[in-house]
C-alpha positions, 0 to 999 in steps of 0.5 A: 543372963537374959533369954536373949543372951542365953540364946545367942551364947547357945547358938554360937556354941552349937554353931562352932561345934557343927562347923568343927564337925563339918571340917572333920568330915570334909578332911576325911572325905577328901582323903578317902582311898578306894577299898581293895578287892578280894575273892568273893568265891571264898565266901557264901552270900545270902541276900535278905529282901524284906517286902511288904506290898512291893509288887511294883519293884520286887520282880525287877529287883530279883531279875537284877540280883539273879543276873548280877549275883548268880551264886547268891541265895535270895531270901524274900520275906513277904511280910503279909503283903496284900498285893501280888508280891508273893505271887511274883516271888513264887514265880522266880522261886519256881525257876531258880532254886536260889530264890526262897519265899518266906511268908509271914502272916498276921498277927505275927507279921507287920511288926517292923523291919527288925522282926522280918529280918530276924525271920530271915536270919533264922531261916538262913541259920537253919539252912547253913546249919552248925558247920564251919561254913557259918564264919564265911557266910555273909548276910546282906540286907537289900531293900525291895528296890535295891540295886547293889553295884556289880563290884559289891561282893568283890570289895566286901570280900577284900582285906578292908572288909570280910577278908579280915576275920574280925570284921563283923559287918560292912555298910556300902554307900547308898545312891539314888537310882532316879537322881537324873530323872528330869520329869518324875511326875508325868501329868504335872506342871514344870514347877512340880517336876523341877521341885521333885527332881531337885528333892531326889537330887538332894537325897543323892547328895545327902547320902553320897556327901555328908552321910558318906563322909560321916561313915568315912570318918567313922573308920578312924573312930571305929564306929562305922554303923549300918544302914537299912539298905546295903548292909552286910553281916557275917553270920557268926557276928549275928549269932553272937548277939542273937541270944536264945530268941535268935533275934540279932535285930532289935525293935528300935525304929532305927534297927540298922543303927541298933544292930551296928551298936550291938555288934560293936559292943560284942567286939566286932569291927565294922567297915564301910565301902564307898567304892561299892554301893546300892541304888535305891529310889529317892522320894519325890514328895516331901510328906513321905520323906518327912515320915521316913526321916521322922522314923529315923530320928525317933529311932536314934532317940530310942538308941540313946539307952545304949549310951551308958553301955558304950561309955563303959565298953572297952570296945570303944575309944574316947573318940568313938564314944564322942562320935556316937554321942554326937550322932545320938544327940543330933535330933535333941540338939536340933530341937534345942537349936530350932529355938535358940537360933530363932530367938536372936533372929526374932529380936533382931527383926523386931528391933529393925522395925521398932528402932530403925535409926539404931539398927541403921547405925549398927549395920553401918558400924560393922554389923552388916559385915558381921551378918554377912560373915555369919551368913557365909559360914552358916550357908557355906558349911552346907553349900560346900557339898554341892561342889564336892558332889560335882568333884567327887561323885558326879563330874558331869554336873556343871559348875552352875548346877553345883552352885544351885545344888549347894544352896539347895542343900542349905535350904533342904537342911531346914527340914531336919528341924521339922523332922526333929520336932515330929520325932520328939513329939512321938518319942515323948508321947510313946508312939513307936509304931513302924511306918513303912515308907510308901514308894513313888509308884504307890503315891501315884497309884500306878507304876510311874514310867520314870521310876521304871526307866531309871531302875532298868538302867 
């Protein structure tokens, strides 16, 4: 077979697999039912908040958590910050005994989010002690800008979550707090502001649409996994994988996904809550978004080493193994797809320019209809999330906006191929440094009024 024939065959095969996967996601997404609440008073709640230079947001986050969850302990990990983070947290700790400041110093700091979380785990573990309370102690991980929904503890204490003693971890839905900000970039023109607002909206659709659908589907396969923000873990589940070094979190760049895998390999069930959520800040510029997603994709590549253990584990069904396999293969497939999808298009463009009569005949004899159908399917499997976003997430969005959002999702998805190549390059060259995602206020050089207003709501 020629290179062109191989490319066409592979692109068709990969396209069919992705289309089938989207259909499975949509079916689960549309049939999802709300989780049942429980009694949060039956459990002890501890929040870990890893911080590195977070003075712009940590004060507001602590104010929110202290007010919304007064019964919870808040453990702030200051990972060698160079700004006023520690000072702000210390002020809260003086006023509230449930706020704890844990300070990490160089050279034993800035070693990645997993290392900071392990520090928090050890402190909470020592605080709880070797008592029967460990099984009812829940450790939640929230980013420095995180805003968990007020109902999070009720739903995570329910029968679909930690009321079931076999559940070791729960992930809640992630939403973008600044999704409705109309002018996110004060001082810049209307085009830049519209682009930034649309980028924030794309991230909200991504997390509440396909990513949420993925987690809902994982309920059926028993492979719900953890995210970096809004994950809750039973302390005894963390104990079971911590080992002698007392480190439940690993060193992969996708430490949350790695944690979920290790918990499932240890025999724990995992759960997902769509009816409770955590708000976080969406990024308004492409560069930090690419840096963030490159880290995630590379972390997924690093976790590929767990696949033989998943295959041999009795804790995973065949469907569960296939779901994890698909997730782990995605960045690799995107690297391959960026080649096999482009070659047929390049050949078609060349033939259209060099053999105009032949191409005209091809188009008039069904070729145009074939191309139209291919475009409808190729764009539609992304664009549908604009409509589902309106019908299931944001009913206030107009039909016209839902259409625009859907088409924008298709364009936004192209970014995944750039990210996959960057992650692949870093992976094969052995570059595994952990790069913190810079917040919008850091990029602007000061706290932006738009962020402050959105977070305060």
